[in-house]
C-alpha atoms as one frame of an Amber mdcrd trajectory, in Angstrom:
protein
  92.999  93.664 100.573  96.235  93.417 102.558  97.598  96.569 104.211 100.941
  96.368 102.416  99.148  96.338  99.060  97.237  99.482 100.004 100.517 101.192
 100.884 102.122 100.083  97.603  99.239 101.512  95.572  99.323 104.822  97.419
 103.100 105.108  96.879 102.700 104.342  93.164 100.013 107.034  92.945 102.380
 109.542  94.565 105.160 108.658  92.103 102.951 108.788  89.014 101.217 112.019
  90.041 104.553 113.555  90.962 106.161 112.591  87.647 103.428 114.179  85.552
 103.024 117.109  87.938 106.751 117.852  87.881 106.636 118.363  84.111 103.770
 120.828  84.573 105.591 122.547  87.441 108.824 123.231  85.535 106.834 124.736
  82.665 105.127 127.152  85.101 101.606 125.799  84.676  98.738 126.640  87.077
  98.484 123.089  88.484 101.849 121.534  89.223 103.659 118.956  91.344 101.521
 118.831  94.488  98.186 119.237  92.716  98.789 116.240  90.452  99.957 114.122
  93.404  96.833 114.986  95.388  94.531 114.206  92.461  96.231 110.876  91.723
  96.329 109.784  95.375  92.717 110.848  95.901  91.542 108.852  92.892  93.546
 105.819  94.040  92.020 106.049  97.524  88.527 106.118  96.002  89.279 102.950
  94.023  90.643 101.230  97.126  87.516 102.194  99.068  85.389 100.772  96.256
  87.235  97.446  96.396  86.989  97.313 100.196  83.261  98.071 100.122  82.634
  95.334  97.548  84.702  92.806  99.500  82.894  93.636 102.732  79.516  93.432
 101.006  80.360  89.990  99.586  81.615  88.802 102.986  78.448  90.039 104.698
  76.215  88.312 102.126  78.147  85.059 102.579  77.665  85.370 106.322  73.981
  86.323 106.047  72.542  85.165 102.686  69.150  86.678 103.496  70.709  90.133
 102.939  71.629  89.380  99.307  68.677  91.335  97.909  69.168  94.263 100.290
  72.896  94.863  99.875  74.199  96.369  96.657  77.737  97.416  95.714  78.397
  99.432  92.552  82.141  99.372  91.958  82.030 102.106  89.309  79.859 104.768
  90.921  82.479 106.445  93.109  85.009 106.455  90.282  82.523 108.210  88.027
  82.100 110.931  90.643  85.873 111.403  90.768  86.004 112.055  87.030  83.132
 114.540  87.306  84.744 116.372  90.213  88.117 116.569  88.516  86.396 118.184
  85.538  85.589 121.212  87.701  89.145 121.297  89.029  90.528 121.215  85.496
  88.203 124.025  84.443  89.873 126.218  87.050  93.208 125.935  85.239  91.785
 127.222  81.939  92.106 130.976  81.554  91.424 133.463  78.786  94.068 136.154
  78.631  94.362 138.811  75.926  92.381 136.794  73.433  94.273 133.552  74.087
  92.934 130.442  75.831  95.527 128.828  78.100  95.581 125.820  80.416  93.851
 123.206  78.265  96.811 120.801  78.390  97.108 121.174  82.163  93.370 120.547
  82.558  93.711 117.411  80.437  96.725 116.241  82.468  94.753 116.590  85.718
  91.898 114.578  84.237  94.143 111.783  82.954  96.042 111.665  86.273  92.721
 111.045  88.011  91.994 108.203  85.573  95.435 106.701  86.203  94.865 107.041
  89.946  91.660 105.021  89.645  93.570 102.327  87.737  96.288 102.262  90.409
  93.733 101.853  93.171  92.146  98.941  91.298  95.541  97.260  90.909  95.678
  97.616  87.117  99.438  98.066  86.949  99.872  97.354  83.229  97.327 100.038
  82.353  99.012 102.363  84.846 102.489 101.879  83.380 101.373 102.144  79.751
  99.239 105.238  80.304 101.912 106.994  82.385 104.493 106.450  79.664 102.015
 107.656  77.051 101.196 110.814  79.006 104.861 111.604  79.617 105.657 111.151
  75.918 102.766 113.458  75.001 103.799 116.191  77.423 107.560 116.123  76.851
 108.575 114.513  73.567 105.558 115.430  71.433 105.743 119.002  72.777 109.200
 119.326  71.214 107.961 117.814  67.954 105.017 120.213  67.950 107.218 123.250
  68.565 109.633 122.266  65.813 107.428 120.971  63.016 103.893 122.258  63.575
 103.269 125.910  62.776 100.718 127.007  65.349  98.732 130.234  65.282  96.554
 132.001  67.817  93.447 133.931  66.847  92.988 137.253  68.634  90.837 140.340
  68.144  92.252 143.872  68.120  90.198 147.015  68.709  92.014 149.739  66.753
  91.010 153.395  67.146  92.360 155.718  64.462  91.797 158.976  62.641  91.565
 159.518  58.913  89.838 157.475  56.244  89.962 153.749  55.558  92.837 154.213
  53.115  95.059 154.712  56.142  94.370 151.117  57.175  96.378 149.850  54.217
  99.452 150.583  56.313  98.085 148.277  58.994  97.606 145.531  56.427 101.189
 146.021  55.242 102.440 145.626  58.823 100.449 142.417  59.262 101.873 141.047
  56.006 105.425 141.741  57.212 104.752 139.756  60.407 103.041 136.869  58.543
  99.819 137.711  60.356  96.658 136.649  58.554  93.627 138.921  58.778  90.498
 136.791  59.118  87.919 139.546  59.350  87.643 143.328  59.713  84.608 144.920
  61.329  84.245 148.681  60.940  82.276 149.967  63.919  82.208 153.610  62.863
  81.010 155.025  59.579  80.596 158.680  58.650  76.841 158.141  58.589  76.961
 156.569  62.056  78.111 159.519  64.147  76.714 158.156  67.408  79.449 155.511
  67.377  82.269 157.970  66.624  84.307 160.227  68.841  86.400 163.241  67.973
  89.790 164.622  68.919  90.342 168.162  70.202  91.161 169.145  66.608  87.799
 167.852  65.436  89.137 164.720  63.750  86.781 161.760  63.787  88.089 158.744
  65.704  86.988 155.496  64.104  86.944 151.948  65.470  87.862 148.801  63.580
  87.895 145.288  65.025  90.544 143.084  63.435  90.317 139.315  63.876  93.816
 138.004  63.122  95.814 134.760  63.186  99.111 135.378  64.986 102.044 132.933
  64.513 103.434 131.455  67.735 106.725 133.332  67.356 105.044 136.761  67.261
 104.447 138.477  70.614 100.932 139.917  70.884 102.083 142.729  73.173 104.720
 143.710  70.602 101.982 143.981  67.951 100.079 146.444  70.133 103.231 148.468
  70.793 104.161 148.620  67.107 100.692 149.728  66.050 100.493 152.389  68.757
 103.633 154.016  67.330 101.857 154.779  64.063 100.857 158.427  63.708  97.116
 158.159  63.112  96.434 155.374  65.608  95.061 156.587  68.934  94.582 153.313
  70.797  94.952 149.559  70.318  93.383 146.989  72.660  93.367 143.198  72.687
  89.803 142.007  73.204
């Protein structure tokens, strides 16, 4: 492979990785501009090394045919290791915070950037162009379509500590209905016959625990839910699990 072609492929990898990484950067994602460039360039370099190793192996066999059975060159092995390694890198961008899983799209973008980098290094420019356009459309245009037309919800669990009987919890249900929050499941951890799981206030009131599994619309702030519930008279504590 000529030196100028190596340089061209590296530059293309920088541009493609930078384009996708910039979109992640401006949306304040864990892996941004530089990370995507490094992943794309690294994958492209691996592909270039694979091509060079195959070409050198072929040249050596042509020069010394007796080595044909001894020399092997697997053009796909190094690329497979790149994909595996990037999987661990992508896993580092996925976090669980207050019942919500974040970073899946960024992890996927890192993985696909590595795949595009491999294609760039192999000189597959049509695949590179088509996939880059597809990724950019998915991250930018389809994100706007998703926000506008697709009603997304997040499932979280709330640990609610309260005093009084279960009738009091009807007020909680009324609040959830007002916010268009769907209750998937309620688990009562404390019963009157299960005193080892109950606590008591200084006035002797029994503090009960209920775990609510709820579907929260994207426009409802989870922290605001906790604040609103904590203002209610009989509620002692609310935690997001």
